[in-house]
C-alpha positions as a Markdown table, in Angstrom:
| # | Residue | x | y | z |
|---|---|---|---|---|
| 1 | Met | -21.5 | -0.4 | -9.7 |
| 2 | Arg | -21.1 | 2.5 | -7.2 |
| 3 | Val | -24.3 | 4.1 | -6.0 |
| 4 | Lys | -24.4 | 7.8 | -5.7 |
| 5 | His | -25.2 | 8.8 | -2.1 |
| 6 | Ala | -28.4 | 10.7 | -1.9 |
| 7 | Ser | -27.3 | 12.6 | 1.1 |
| 8 | Ser | -24.4 | 14.3 | -0.7 |
| 9 | Ala | -24.7 | 18.0 | -0.3 |
| 10 | Pro | -23.6 | 20.6 | -2.9 |
| 11 | His | -20.3 | 22.4 | -2.2 |
| 12 | Leu | -17.9 | 25.0 | -3.5 |
| 13 | Val | -14.4 | 24.0 | -4.6 |
| 14 | Ala | -11.6 | 26.4 | -4.4 |
| 15 | His | -9.9 | 26.1 | -7.9 |
| 16 | Arg | -6.2 | 26.2 | -7.6 |
| 17 | Gly | -6.5 | 28.1 | -4.3 |
| 18 | Leu | -7.2 | 31.9 | -5.0 |
| 19 | Pro | -5.9 | 32.4 | -8.6 |
| 20 | Ala | -7.9 | 35.6 | -8.9 |
| 21 | Ser | -5.7 | 37.4 | -6.3 |
| 22 | Met | -2.5 | 35.4 | -6.0 |
| 23 | Pro | -0.7 | 32.8 | -8.1 |
| 24 | Gly | -2.6 | 29.5 | -8.4 |
| 25 | Asn | -1.4 | 26.1 | -7.0 |
| 26 | Thr | 0.6 | 27.7 | -4.2 |
| 27 | Leu | 0.6 | 27.1 | -0.4 |
| 28 | Ile | -0.3 | 30.8 | 0.3 |
| 29 | Gly | -3.3 | 30.6 | -2.0 |
| 30 | Phe | -4.5 | 27.3 | -0.5 |
| 31 | Glu | -4.0 | 28.5 | 3.1 |
| 32 | Ala | -5.9 | 31.7 | 2.3 |
| 33 | Ala | -8.8 | 29.6 | 0.7 |
| 34 | Leu | -8.9 | 27.3 | 3.8 |
| 35 | Gln | -8.9 | 30.3 | 6.2 |
| 36 | Ala | -11.8 | 31.7 | 4.2 |
| 37 | Gly | -13.8 | 28.6 | 4.8 |
| 38 | Ala | -13.1 | 26.4 | 1.8 |
| 39 | Arg | -13.5 | 22.6 | 2.6 |
| 40 | Tyr | -12.9 | 21.5 | -1.1 |
| 41 | Leu | -9.7 | 22.3 | -3.0 |
| 42 | Glu | -8.5 | 21.4 | -6.6 |
| 43 | Leu | -4.9 | 21.5 | -7.7 |
| 44 | Asp | -2.7 | 20.6 | -10.7 |
| 45 | Ile | 0.3 | 18.2 | -10.7 |
| 46 | Gln | 3.2 | 18.0 | -13.1 |
| 47 | Leu | 6.4 | 15.8 | -12.7 |
| 48 | Thr | 9.9 | 17.1 | -12.6 |
| 49 | Ala | 12.6 | 15.5 | -14.6 |
| 50 | Asp | 13.5 | 13.2 | -11.7 |
| 51 | Gly | 9.8 | 12.2 | -11.3 |
| 52 | Val | 8.7 | 14.2 | -8.3 |
| 53 | Pro | 5.2 | 15.5 | -8.3 |
| 54 | Val | 4.9 | 19.4 | -7.9 |
| 55 | Leu | 2.1 | 21.8 | -7.9 |
| 56 | Tyr | 2.2 | 23.3 | -11.4 |
| 57 | His | -0.4 | 23.8 | -14.1 |
| 58 | Asp | 1.5 | 24.5 | -17.3 |
| 59 | Ala | 4.1 | 22.3 | -19.0 |
| 60 | Asp | 6.0 | 25.4 | -19.8 |
| 61 | Thr | 7.5 | 27.6 | -17.1 |
| 62 | Leu | 7.2 | 31.0 | -18.7 |
| 63 | Arg | 3.8 | 32.1 | -17.6 |
| 64 | Met | 4.0 | 31.1 | -13.9 |
| 65 | Ser | 7.8 | 31.5 | -13.3 |
| 66 | Gly | 8.9 | 34.1 | -15.9 |
| 67 | Val | 11.6 | 31.7 | -17.3 |
| 68 | Ala | 11.2 | 29.9 | -20.6 |
| 69 | Gly | 11.5 | 26.2 | -20.8 |
| 70 | Arg | 9.7 | 23.0 | -20.0 |
| 71 | Leu | 9.2 | 21.9 | -16.4 |
| 72 | Arg | 9.8 | 18.3 | -17.2 |
| 73 | Thr | 13.4 | 19.1 | -18.1 |
| 74 | Arg | 14.2 | 20.4 | -14.7 |
| 75 | Ser | 14.9 | 18.3 | -11.5 |
| 76 | Leu | 13.2 | 19.1 | -8.3 |
| 77 | Ala | 16.3 | 21.1 | -7.2 |
| 78 | Glu | 16.1 | 23.1 | -10.4 |
| 79 | Val | 12.4 | 23.6 | -10.0 |
| 80 | Lys | 12.9 | 24.9 | -6.4 |
| 81 | Lys | 15.0 | 27.7 | -7.9 |
| 82 | Leu | 12.0 | 28.9 | -9.8 |
| 83 | Arg | 9.2 | 30.8 | -8.4 |
| 84 | Ala | 5.4 | 30.6 | -8.6 |
| 85 | Ser | 4.9 | 34.3 | -9.1 |
| 86 | Phe | 2.9 | 34.8 | -12.3 |
| 87 | Pro | 5.0 | 38.0 | -13.1 |
| 88 | Ser | 3.0 | 39.0 | -16.2 |
| 89 | Arg | -0.1 | 39.4 | -13.9 |
| 90 | Phe | 1.3 | 40.2 | -10.4 |
| 91 | Gly | 4.7 | 41.8 | -11.2 |
| 92 | Asp | 7.1 | 41.4 | -8.3 |
| 93 | Arg | 4.5 | 41.0 | -5.6 |
| 94 | Phe | 5.1 | 37.2 | -5.3 |
| 95 | Lys | 8.7 | 37.1 | -6.5 |
| 96 | Asp | 9.8 | 35.0 | -3.5 |
| 97 | Asn | 6.9 | 32.6 | -3.7 |
| 98 | Pro | 8.2 | 28.9 | -4.1 |
| 99 | Ile | 6.8 | 26.2 | -6.1 |
| 100 | Pro | 5.5 | 23.5 | -3.7 |
| 101 | Ser | 6.0 | 19.8 | -4.0 |
| 102 | Leu | 3.0 | 17.5 | -3.5 |
| 103 | Leu | 4.6 | 16.3 | -0.4 |
| 104 | Glu | 4.8 | 19.8 | 1.1 |
| 105 | Phe | 1.1 | 20.4 | 0.2 |
| 106 | Cys | 0.1 | 17.2 | 1.9 |
| 107 | Glu | 2.0 | 18.3 | 5.1 |
| 108 | Leu | -0.3 | 21.4 | 5.0 |
| 109 | Met | -3.4 | 19.2 | 4.5 |
| 110 | Ala | -2.5 | 17.1 | 7.5 |
| 111 | Val | -3.5 | 20.1 | 9.6 |
| 112 | Trp | -6.9 | 20.1 | 7.7 |
| 113 | Pro | -8.1 | 16.5 | 7.9 |
| 114 | Glu | -11.8 | 17.5 | 7.1 |
| 115 | Val | -10.8 | 19.0 | 3.7 |
| 116 | Thr | -11.2 | 17.1 | 0.4 |
| 117 | Val | -8.7 | 17.7 | -2.3 |
| 118 | Phe | -9.1 | 17.0 | -6.1 |
| 119 | Val | -5.6 | 16.3 | -7.6 |
| 120 | Glu | -5.6 | 16.8 | -11.3 |
| 121 | Leu | -2.8 | 14.9 | -13.1 |
| 122 | Lys | -1.8 | 17.0 | -16.2 |
| 123 | Arg | -1.8 | 15.3 | -19.5 |
| 124 | Ala | 1.6 | 16.8 | -20.4 |
| 125 | Ser | 3.3 | 14.8 | -17.7 |
| 126 | Leu | 1.1 | 11.7 | -18.2 |
| 127 | Asn | 2.1 | 11.7 | -21.8 |
| 128 | His | 5.8 | 12.3 | -21.2 |
| 129 | Phe | 6.4 | 10.0 | -18.2 |
| 130 | Gly | 3.6 | 7.4 | -18.8 |
| 131 | Arg | 0.3 | 6.9 | -17.0 |
| 132 | Ala | 1.4 | 4.2 | -14.6 |
| 133 | Asn | 4.6 | 6.0 | -13.7 |
| 134 | Met | 2.8 | 9.3 | -12.9 |
| 135 | Val | -0.1 | 7.7 | -11.0 |
| 136 | Asp | 2.3 | 5.6 | -9.0 |
| 137 | Ala | 4.4 | 8.5 | -8.1 |
| 138 | Val | 1.5 | 10.6 | -7.0 |
| 139 | Val | -0.3 | 7.8 | -5.1 |
| 140 | Lys | 2.9 | 6.9 | -3.2 |
| 141 | Ile | 2.8 | 10.3 | -1.6 |
| 142 | Leu | -1.0 | 10.6 | -1.2 |
| 143 | Arg | -1.3 | 7.2 | 0.6 |
| 144 | Ala | 0.7 | 8.6 | 3.6 |
| 145 | Phe | -2.0 | 11.3 | 4.3 |
| 146 | Gly | -5.2 | 9.4 | 4.5 |
| 147 | Asn | -8.3 | 9.4 | 2.4 |
| 148 | Gln | -8.6 | 13.2 | 1.8 |
| 149 | Thr | -7.8 | 13.1 | -1.9 |
| 150 | Val | -9.4 | 12.3 | -5.2 |
| 151 | Leu | -7.4 | 11.9 | -8.4 |
| 152 | Ile | -8.8 | 13.6 | -11.5 |
| 153 | Ser | -7.7 | 14.0 | -15.1 |
| 154 | Phe | -8.9 | 14.4 | -18.7 |
| 155 | Asp | -7.2 | 11.1 | -19.3 |
| 156 | Ala | -9.8 | 8.3 | -18.6 |
| 157 | Ala | -7.3 | 5.5 | -19.0 |
| 158 | Ala | -5.1 | 7.0 | -16.2 |
| 159 | Met | -8.1 | 7.2 | -14.0 |
| 160 | Asp | -9.1 | 3.6 | -14.7 |
| 161 | Tyr | -5.6 | 2.5 | -13.6 |
| 162 | Ala | -5.6 | 4.7 | -10.5 |
| 163 | Cys | -8.9 | 3.1 | -9.4 |
| 164 | Ser | -8.3 | -0.5 | -10.5 |
| 165 | Thr | -4.7 | -0.7 | -9.4 |
| 166 | His | -4.7 | 1.5 | -6.3 |
| 167 | Gly | -8.3 | 1.7 | -5.2 |
| 168 | Met | -8.2 | 5.5 | -5.5 |
| 169 | Arg | -11.3 | 7.6 | -5.7 |
| 170 | Ile | -11.4 | 9.2 | -9.2 |
| 171 | Gly | -12.8 | 11.9 | -11.2 |
| 172 | Trp | -12.9 | 12.2 | -15.0 |
| 173 | Val | -12.8 | 15.7 | -16.6 |
| 174 | Leu | -14.8 | 15.6 | -19.8 |
| 175 | Pro | -13.0 | 16.7 | -22.8 |
| 176 | Glu | -16.3 | 17.4 | -24.6 |
| 177 | Trp | -20.0 | 16.5 | -24.4 |
| 178 | Ser | -20.7 | 13.6 | -26.7 |
| 179 | Ala | -22.4 | 10.2 | -26.9 |
| 180 | Ala | -19.1 | 8.6 | -27.0 |
| 181 | Asn | -18.0 | 10.2 | -23.8 |
| 182 | Gln | -21.3 | 9.3 | -22.2 |
| 183 | Ala | -20.5 | 5.6 | -22.8 |
| 184 | Arg | -16.9 | 6.1 | -21.7 |
| 185 | Ala | -18.3 | 7.7 | -18.4 |
| 186 | Glu | -20.6 | 4.7 | -17.9 |
| 187 | Ala | -17.8 | 2.2 | -18.4 |
| 188 | Leu | -15.4 | 4.0 | -16.1 |
| 189 | Ala | -18.0 | 4.8 | -13.5 |
| 190 | Pro | -15.9 | 7.5 | -11.8 |
| 191 | His | -16.9 | 8.9 | -8.4 |
| 192 | Phe | -16.9 | 12.4 | -10.0 |
| 193 | Leu | -17.5 | 13.8 | -13.4 |
| 194 | Phe | -16.0 | 17.3 | -14.0 |
| 195 | Cys | -17.5 | 19.5 | -16.8 |
| 196 | Asp | -16.7 | 22.9 | -18.1 |
| 197 | Met | -19.7 | 25.1 | -17.6 |
| 198 | Asp | -19.5 | 26.1 | -21.3 |
| 199 | Ile | -20.4 | 22.6 | -22.4 |
| 200 | Leu | -22.9 | 21.7 | -19.8 |
| 201 | Pro | -26.3 | 21.1 | -21.5 |
| 202 | Gln | -28.9 | 23.7 | -20.9 |
| 203 | Tyr | -31.7 | 21.2 | -20.1 |
| 204 | Asp | -31.5 | 19.1 | -17.0 |
| 205 | His | -32.8 | 16.0 | -18.7 |
| 206 | His | -29.8 | 16.0 | -21.1 |
| 207 | Ile | -27.3 | 15.6 | -18.1 |
| 208 | Trp | -26.2 | 12.0 | -17.8 |
| 209 | Arg | -27.3 | 10.1 | -14.7 |
| 210 | Gly | -24.9 | 7.7 | -13.0 |
| 211 | Pro | -23.0 | 6.7 | -9.9 |
| 212 | Trp | -20.9 | 9.9 | -10.0 |
| 213 | Gln | -21.3 | 13.4 | -8.5 |
| 214 | Trp | -21.2 | 16.3 | -10.9 |
| 215 | Ala | -18.7 | 19.0 | -10.6 |
| 216 | Val | -18.8 | 22.1 | -12.9 |
| 217 | Tyr | -16.0 | 24.7 | -13.5 |
| 218 | Val | -15.2 | 27.6 | -13.4 |
| 219 | Val | -17.9 | 29.7 | -11.8 |
| 220 | Asp | -17.3 | 33.0 | -10.2 |
| 221 | Glu | -20.7 | 34.5 | -9.9 |
| 222 | Pro | -23.0 | 33.6 | -6.9 |
| 223 | His | -26.2 | 33.4 | -8.9 |
| 224 | Gln | -24.6 | 31.0 | -11.4 |
| 225 | Ala | -23.5 | 28.8 | -8.6 |
| 226 | Leu | -26.8 | 28.8 | -6.8 |
| 227 | Ala | -28.5 | 28.0 | -10.2 |
| 228 | Leu | -26.3 | 25.0 | -10.7 |
| 229 | Phe | -26.9 | 23.7 | -7.2 |
| 230 | Lys | -30.6 | 24.0 | -7.9 |
| 231 | Arg | -30.2 | 21.9 | -11.0 |
| 232 | Gly | -28.6 | 19.1 | -8.9 |
| 233 | Ile | -25.0 | 19.8 | -9.6 |
| 234 | Asp | -23.0 | 18.5 | -6.5 |
| 235 | Leu | -19.9 | 20.7 | -6.7 |
| 236 | Val | -18.9 | 24.0 | -8.3 |
| 237 | Glu | -15.4 | 25.2 | -8.8 |
| 238 | Thr | -14.5 | 28.8 | -8.5 |
| 239 | Asp | -11.5 | 31.1 | -8.7 |
| 240 | Arg | -13.1 | 33.5 | -6.2 |
| 241 | Ile | -13.8 | 31.4 | -3.1 |
| 242 | Val | -13.5 | 34.3 | -0.8 |
| 243 | Asp | -15.9 | 36.5 | -2.8 |
| 244 | Met | -18.3 | 33.6 | -3.2 |
| 245 | Leu | -18.3 | 32.9 | 0.5 |
| 246 | Arg | -19.5 | 36.3 | 1.2 |
| 247 | His | -22.9 | 35.2 | -0.2 |
| 248 | Pro | -24.8 | 33.8 | 2.9 |
| 249 | Leu | -26.3 | 30.9 | 0.9 |
| 250 | Leu | -23.1 | 29.8 | -0.6 |
| 251 | Ala | -21.3 | 30.0 | 2.7 |
| 252 | Glu | -23.7 | 27.4 | 4.2 |
| 253 | Arg | -22.8 | 25.1 | 1.2 |
| 254 | Ala | -19.1 | 25.3 | 1.7 |
| 255 | His | -19.1 | 23.2 | 4.8 |
| 256 | Tyr | -19.8 | 19.7 | 5.6 |
| 257 | Gly | -23.2 | 18.8 | 7.1 |
């Protein structure tokens, strides 16, 4: 069984880049978060019709790209004709913003070797293409870019496959807080457990102990993040990494060492 390192320090994670001020899962958002001081990122992956991993949250393309339809029915070439603009929120401000492939994102990350990236495999693609097919496609790309990445998902079986078959670091995103999921977490023994702040127990002694590090999402108020760190939570995901890093105590926690 893995042992959690006592020296692990709590950190902030830029959730999808800077979704509060620009479309999430885009290179411009991640670059802005990195320039602001983020050293942990989280992104979402879907597969195109031809099995290429791209940075995209929704299974449907309407909200992010303003075009109705399913992402999985479009080839990479067709996806590249869409835009990551979130028009209902940002209007035409990002009308030329492209949808990045995972490979393009990894090329950006090669410039930031000290950064850790949590790569979430979305259930829509896992269900449609199959767990092994999706994990294999993503790992094939990530392997060429070192050990910066951690695969995460709500799908525990996919994470078990990624760890046992490919030796990947993994994180399980809890679908709910329950005794059954505690047993599942203990059996899976992921490197990280991700938990929605809304389902995190109020009392510390109710939080499960194990070899994992805890990550809580999404937290956009400095006092809430600091309270979670005080409780022993290792990582806190935020949509507002720039604003959070203006708080001096949180700025210290964003960096290694």
